[in-house]
C-alpha positions as CSV (number, residue, x, y, z in Angstrom):
1,M,109.1,107.0,92.9
2,D,112.1,109.2,93.2
3,G,113.6,107.5,96.3
4,V,112.6,110.3,98.7
5,V,110.6,109.6,101.8
6,R,108.1,112.4,102.3
7,V,106.7,113.2,105.7
8,S,103.5,115.4,105.6
9,R,100.6,116.3,107.9
10,T,96.9,116.3,107.0
11,K,93.4,116.5,108.4
12,A,91.5,115.8,105.2
13,G,88.8,113.2,105.6
14,R,89.7,112.4,109.2
15,G,87.0,114.3,111.2
16,G,89.4,117.2,112.0
17,K,92.0,114.9,113.5
18,T,95.6,115.6,112.5
19,V,97.7,112.6,111.1
20,T,101.2,112.4,109.9
21,L,101.7,110.7,106.6
22,I,104.9,108.9,105.5
23,T,105.0,108.1,101.8
24,G,107.8,106.9,99.4
25,L,109.0,104.0,101.6
26,P,110.2,100.8,99.9
27,A,107.4,98.3,99.8
28,G,109.3,95.8,101.9
29,D,109.9,98.2,104.7
30,V,106.5,99.8,105.1
31,A,105.1,97.5,107.8
32,A,108.2,97.4,109.9
33,V,108.8,101.1,109.7
34,G,105.1,101.8,110.6
35,A,105.4,99.6,113.7
36,K,108.7,101.3,114.8
37,L,107.3,104.8,114.2
38,K,104.3,104.1,116.4
39,K,106.6,103.2,119.2
40,V,108.9,106.2,118.6
41,C,106.0,108.6,118.7
42,G,104.0,106.9,121.4
43,S,101.0,107.1,119.2
44,G,98.6,104.9,117.2
45,G,98.6,104.5,113.5
46,T,98.1,102.3,110.5
47,V,99.5,101.3,107.1
48,R,97.2,101.8,104.1
49,D,98.2,101.3,100.5
50,G,101.9,101.6,101.2
51,I,101.4,104.8,103.2
52,V,102.1,104.9,107.0
53,E,99.6,107.1,109.0
54,I,100.6,108.1,112.5
55,Q,98.0,109.9,114.7
56,G,99.0,113.4,115.6
57,D,101.6,115.9,114.3
58,H,105.0,114.1,114.6
59,R,106.6,115.4,111.4
60,Q,110.0,116.5,112.8
61,R,110.4,113.5,115.2
62,I,109.7,111.1,112.3
63,A,112.0,112.9,109.9
64,D,114.8,112.9,112.5
65,H,114.3,109.1,113.1
66,L,114.2,108.2,109.3
67,S,117.0,110.5,108.1
68,P,119.9,108.2,108.9
69,T,118.4,105.4,106.8
70,Y,116.4,107.2,104.0
71,T,116.5,110.5,102.1
72,T,113.8,112.3,104.0
73,K,111.9,115.5,103.1
74,L,109.2,117.4,105.0
75,A,106.3,118.0,102.7
76,G,103.0,120.0,102.9
77,G,101.9,122.3,105.7
């Protein structure tokens, strides 16, 4: 890992539903950040294999929330 938290959006394998993916978080922070982001976005989500998935397109909101703590980068389309 290069220490950059990447925030991307995808529909692949999710029945056409858009989800926002957050990758590159430190392993100890993943669960707590996932829970906080679900509240910030007012949306459902999950943590799978160290990747936080938030339902819907919330890339900018999540990046703004994480940028004071982590080096954040918007990735993908």
